[in-house]
C-alpha positions as CSV (number, residue, x, y, z in Angstrom):
1,M,-9.6,12.6,2.4
2,L,-12.2,13.7,5.0
3,I,-13.7,10.5,6.3
4,T,-16.7,9.0,8.2
5,F,-17.2,8.9,11.9
6,V,-16.6,5.6,13.7
7,P,-17.3,5.2,17.5
8,P,-14.3,5.6,19.8
9,I,-12.2,2.5,20.6
10,M,-10.9,2.3,24.1
11,I,-7.2,1.5,24.5
12,S,-7.8,-1.3,27.1
13,T,-5.2,-2.6,29.5
14,P,-5.1,-6.0,27.7
15,F,-4.5,-4.2,24.4
16,K,-1.7,-2.2,25.9
17,I,-0.1,-5.4,27.2
18,H,-0.5,-7.0,23.8
19,L,1.1,-4.1,22.0
20,Q,4.0,-4.0,24.5
21,N,4.6,-7.7,23.9
22,V,4.7,-7.1,20.1
23,F,7.1,-4.2,20.5
24,S,9.4,-6.4,22.6
25,A,9.1,-9.4,20.4
26,K,10.2,-7.4,17.3
27,G,13.1,-5.9,19.2
28,L,11.8,-2.3,18.9
29,A,11.7,-1.4,22.6
30,D,13.2,-2.9,25.7
31,D,11.4,-0.3,27.9
32,S,7.7,-0.1,28.7
33,I,5.1,2.0,27.0
34,Q,4.7,5.2,29.0
35,T,1.7,6.9,27.5
36,F,-0.8,6.8,24.6
37,V,-1.5,10.4,23.5
38,P,-4.5,10.9,21.2
39,V,-3.6,12.8,18.0
40,S,-5.5,13.9,14.9
41,G,-6.0,10.9,12.6
42,G,-9.2,11.4,10.7
43,S,-12.5,9.8,11.6
44,V,-12.0,6.2,10.4
45,N,-9.2,5.4,12.8
46,E,-8.3,6.4,16.3
47,A,-4.7,7.6,16.2
48,Y,-2.2,7.9,19.1
49,K,1.4,8.9,19.8
50,V,2.9,6.0,21.6
51,E,5.5,7.3,24.0
52,L,8.4,5.2,25.2
53,A,11.7,6.4,26.8
54,S,13.5,5.1,23.8
55,G,11.3,6.8,21.3
56,N,7.9,7.6,19.9
57,Y,5.6,5.7,17.5
58,F,2.4,6.4,15.7
59,L,-0.5,4.0,16.2
60,K,-3.8,3.6,14.3
61,V,-6.6,1.5,15.6
62,N,-10.0,0.6,14.2
63,R,-12.7,-2.0,14.3
64,L,-11.6,-5.1,12.5
65,D,-15.2,-6.0,11.5
66,F,-15.8,-2.5,9.9
67,F,-12.7,-2.3,7.7
68,P,-11.2,-5.7,6.9
69,Q,-7.5,-5.6,5.8
70,M,-7.5,-1.8,5.8
71,F,-4.0,-1.6,7.4
72,E,-2.6,-4.4,5.2
73,K,-3.7,-2.4,2.2
74,E,-2.3,0.8,3.6
75,D,1.1,-1.0,4.1
76,L,1.0,-2.2,0.5
77,G,0.2,1.3,-0.8
78,L,3.0,2.9,1.1
79,S,5.4,0.1,0.0
80,L,4.4,0.8,-3.6
81,L,5.1,4.5,-3.2
82,N,8.3,4.0,-1.4
83,N,11.5,4.9,-3.3
84,K,9.5,6.0,-6.3
85,S,10.3,9.7,-6.0
86,L,11.8,12.4,-3.9
87,I,8.7,12.2,-1.7
88,T,9.2,9.9,1.2
89,V,6.6,7.8,3.1
90,P,6.5,6.8,6.8
91,N,8.1,3.6,7.8
92,V,5.5,0.9,8.7
93,L,6.8,-1.2,11.6
94,F,4.1,-3.7,12.0
95,Y,0.3,-4.2,11.8
96,G,-1.9,-6.8,13.5
97,E,-5.1,-7.7,15.2
98,F,-6.2,-8.0,18.8
99,E,-9.7,-9.2,19.7
100,N,-12.0,-7.0,17.5
101,H,-9.4,-4.4,16.8
102,A,-7.0,-3.9,14.0
103,Y,-3.9,-1.7,14.4
104,L,-1.0,-0.3,12.6
105,V,2.2,1.0,14.0
106,M,4.5,3.4,12.1
107,E,7.3,5.7,12.8
108,Y,6.2,8.9,14.5
109,I,7.1,11.9,12.4
110,E,7.6,15.2,14.3
111,E,6.2,18.0,12.3
112,C,8.6,20.8,11.4
113,D,8.9,23.8,9.2
114,L,9.0,23.5,5.4
115,D,12.4,24.0,4.0
116,K,12.6,26.8,1.3
117,N,12.6,24.3,-1.6
118,Y,9.7,22.2,-0.1
119,W,7.1,22.9,-2.9
120,A,9.7,22.6,-5.6
121,K,10.7,19.2,-4.3
122,F,7.1,18.2,-4.0
123,G,6.5,19.1,-7.6
124,E,9.5,17.3,-8.8
125,G,8.7,14.2,-6.6
126,L,5.1,14.1,-7.8
127,A,6.3,14.2,-11.5
128,Q,8.8,11.4,-10.7
129,L,6.0,9.3,-9.1
130,H,3.7,9.8,-12.1
131,Q,6.5,8.6,-14.5
132,N,6.2,5.1,-12.9
133,S,3.9,3.2,-15.2
134,S,2.1,-0.1,-15.7
135,A,0.7,-2.1,-18.7
136,Q,-2.9,-1.4,-17.6
137,F,-5.0,1.0,-15.5
138,G,-5.9,-0.2,-12.0
139,L,-4.2,-2.5,-9.4
140,D,-4.2,-6.2,-8.6
141,Y,-6.2,-5.7,-5.4
142,T,-9.0,-3.6,-3.9
143,N,-8.0,-1.0,-1.4
144,Y,-9.7,1.9,0.5
145,N,-10.5,5.5,-0.2
146,G,-11.4,6.9,3.2
147,S,-13.6,4.2,4.6
148,L,-15.0,3.1,1.2
149,A,-13.7,0.1,-0.7
150,Q,-11.9,1.3,-3.9
151,I,-12.4,-1.1,-6.8
152,N,-9.2,-1.4,-9.0
153,S,-10.1,-4.1,-11.6
154,V,-7.6,-3.5,-14.4
155,K,-8.7,-2.0,-17.7
156,S,-6.7,-1.3,-20.8
157,N,-8.5,2.0,-21.4
158,W,-8.6,4.9,-18.9
159,T,-12.1,6.0,-19.7
160,D,-13.5,2.5,-19.1
161,F,-11.6,2.4,-15.8
162,F,-12.7,5.8,-14.7
163,V,-16.4,5.3,-15.6
164,E,-16.8,1.7,-14.4
165,N,-14.6,1.5,-11.4
166,R,-14.9,5.1,-10.1
167,L,-18.0,7.0,-11.2
168,M,-20.5,4.2,-11.8
169,E,-19.5,2.5,-8.5
170,Q,-20.0,5.7,-6.5
171,Q,-23.2,6.6,-8.4
172,R,-24.7,3.2,-7.6
173,Q,-23.9,3.6,-3.9
174,A,-25.1,7.1,-3.6
175,Y,-28.4,6.3,-5.4
176,D,-29.0,3.3,-3.2
177,K,-28.5,5.4,-0.1
178,G,-30.9,8.1,-1.3
179,R,-28.1,10.7,-1.5
180,L,-28.4,11.1,-5.3
181,D,-31.7,11.8,-6.9
182,K,-32.8,10.2,-10.3
183,T,-32.3,13.4,-12.2
184,L,-28.7,13.8,-11.1
185,S,-28.1,10.1,-11.5
186,D,-29.4,10.3,-15.1
187,Q,-27.1,13.2,-15.8
188,L,-24.1,11.2,-14.8
189,E,-25.3,8.4,-17.1
190,N,-25.5,10.9,-19.9
191,L,-22.0,12.1,-19.3
192,Y,-20.3,8.7,-19.5
193,P,-20.4,8.3,-23.3
194,K,-18.9,11.8,-23.7
195,L,-15.8,11.0,-21.8
196,E,-14.2,8.7,-24.3
197,S,-12.3,11.5,-26.0
198,F,-12.2,13.9,-23.0
199,F,-8.9,12.9,-21.4
200,P,-5.7,12.9,-23.5
201,T,-4.3,9.4,-24.1
202,E,-1.4,8.7,-21.7
203,D,0.2,5.7,-20.2
204,P,-1.0,4.7,-16.7
205,S,0.7,6.6,-13.9
206,L,1.3,5.5,-10.4
207,L,-1.0,7.7,-8.3
208,H,-1.2,8.6,-4.6
209,G,-5.0,8.4,-5.2
210,D,-6.2,10.7,-2.4
211,L,-3.9,13.7,-2.8
212,W,-5.4,16.4,-0.5
213,S,-3.6,18.5,2.0
214,G,-4.3,16.2,4.9
215,N,-2.3,13.5,3.3
216,Y,1.2,14.9,3.3
217,L,3.6,15.7,6.1
218,V,6.8,17.6,6.5
219,K,9.6,15.2,7.4
220,N,12.9,16.8,8.1
221,G,11.7,19.8,6.1
222,K,10.8,17.6,3.0
223,P,7.5,16.3,1.6
224,C,6.2,12.9,2.9
225,F,3.1,11.1,1.7
226,M,0.6,9.4,4.0
227,D,-2.8,7.6,3.7
228,P,-2.5,6.6,0.1
229,A,-5.3,5.1,-2.1
230,V,-2.8,4.0,-4.8
231,Y,-3.5,2.6,-8.2
232,Y,-2.3,3.2,-11.8
233,G,-4.5,5.8,-13.3
234,H,-4.5,9.1,-15.3
235,R,-2.2,11.5,-13.6
236,E,-4.6,14.4,-14.0
237,V,-6.7,12.8,-11.2
238,D,-3.9,13.5,-8.6
239,I,-3.5,17.0,-9.9
240,A,-7.2,17.7,-9.8
241,M,-7.6,16.2,-6.3
242,S,-4.8,18.5,-5.0
243,L,-6.8,21.5,-6.3
244,L,-10.1,20.4,-4.9
245,F,-9.6,21.7,-1.3
246,G,-6.4,23.6,-1.9
247,G,-3.4,23.6,0.4
248,F,-0.6,23.0,-2.1
249,G,1.9,25.8,-3.1
250,K,1.8,27.3,-6.5
251,E,5.4,26.4,-7.1
252,M,4.5,22.7,-6.9
253,Y,2.4,22.9,-10.1
254,E,5.1,25.0,-11.9
255,V,7.9,22.6,-11.1
256,Y,5.7,19.6,-11.9
257,N,5.2,21.0,-15.4
258,D,8.8,21.6,-15.8
259,Y,9.6,17.9,-15.2
260,F,6.5,16.3,-16.7
261,P,4.4,18.8,-18.6
262,L,0.6,18.3,-18.5
263,E,-1.3,18.1,-21.8
264,K,-2.8,21.3,-23.1
265,G,-6.2,22.1,-21.6
266,W,-5.7,20.2,-18.3
267,E,-7.3,22.9,-16.3
268,K,-10.6,22.4,-18.2
269,R,-10.5,18.7,-17.2
270,V,-10.1,19.3,-13.4
271,D,-13.8,19.4,-12.6
272,V,-14.5,16.1,-14.4
273,A,-11.5,14.4,-12.8
274,N,-12.8,15.6,-9.4
275,L,-16.3,14.0,-9.9
276,Y,-14.8,10.9,-8.3
277,P,-13.6,12.4,-5.0
278,L,-16.8,14.5,-4.9
279,M,-18.9,11.3,-5.3
280,V,-16.9,9.7,-2.6
281,H,-17.8,12.6,-0.3
282,V,-21.5,12.2,-1.3
283,N,-21.3,8.7,0.0
284,L,-19.4,9.6,3.1
285,F,-21.0,12.8,4.2
286,G,-24.4,13.1,2.5
287,A,-26.3,14.9,-0.2
288,S,-24.8,18.3,0.4
289,Y,-21.8,17.4,-1.8
290,A,-24.2,16.4,-4.6
291,Q,-24.7,20.1,-5.2
292,R,-21.1,20.4,-6.3
293,V,-21.5,17.5,-8.6
294,K,-24.7,19.1,-10.0
295,S,-22.9,22.4,-10.7
296,I,-20.2,20.5,-12.7
297,L,-22.6,18.5,-14.7
298,K,-24.7,21.4,-15.8
299,H,-21.8,22.6,-17.9
300,L,-21.1,19.2,-19.4
301,V,-24.4,17.5,-20.2
């Protein structure tokens, strides 16, 4: 997901020495770090390609006091997704802290062309992922969506989870920040009772949780997830999020439906499912995204 701006973090000489020592202690490199090359990594974290003669690694760094346990939660999320479908995840090598910085080191994935079956494999893999279930909606820990804490308190009912842990939480933050006026806030309140029978009843599905086009890679021609915001939720949330900004091949949806058909009328529920990521964007970027929320609500309340 597009995320908020954080002031740059300098890769200081002491930090480089610390990182070199960790690499050596873990037996990952006998040679010295040659360069840190800045790469695209969103706005929450600084991201670097760490180049050694023996290989390259991907490094994320942020302010420890800004986002406590962010990288620990990312590691947990990737571990939860790992081996659950045809879609792979990057291998996390280690994470840690140095002074007021937190960091995460992962394998560096060299981008390559999509193989001819990429979107078919993506659709099959996403269907496989969503067939992993749990007794309740949610997760046993809070994680992050972008730079915002994502509350995952478990609920037995999807509507309760979606309203209380997703929409109401974002509504409260946006209203307190002055990014949501009272009229729009009241419209959201009026929507909540109507959602009880809106989504079809399904078992909880393991979700990526932030499935937009910036959060997948091509690894050896095949799909690879990154930057998850995992929890067990309604699978239509992942599908809706993938449509919010585009960037997914049509074949992905066709193959997904072959393996795990969506309930009738799912297209009509996309806008409601996307109220959550849109409200996250209101809180991250400001009131301009509230207009998209308003346009959805005018057809529902």
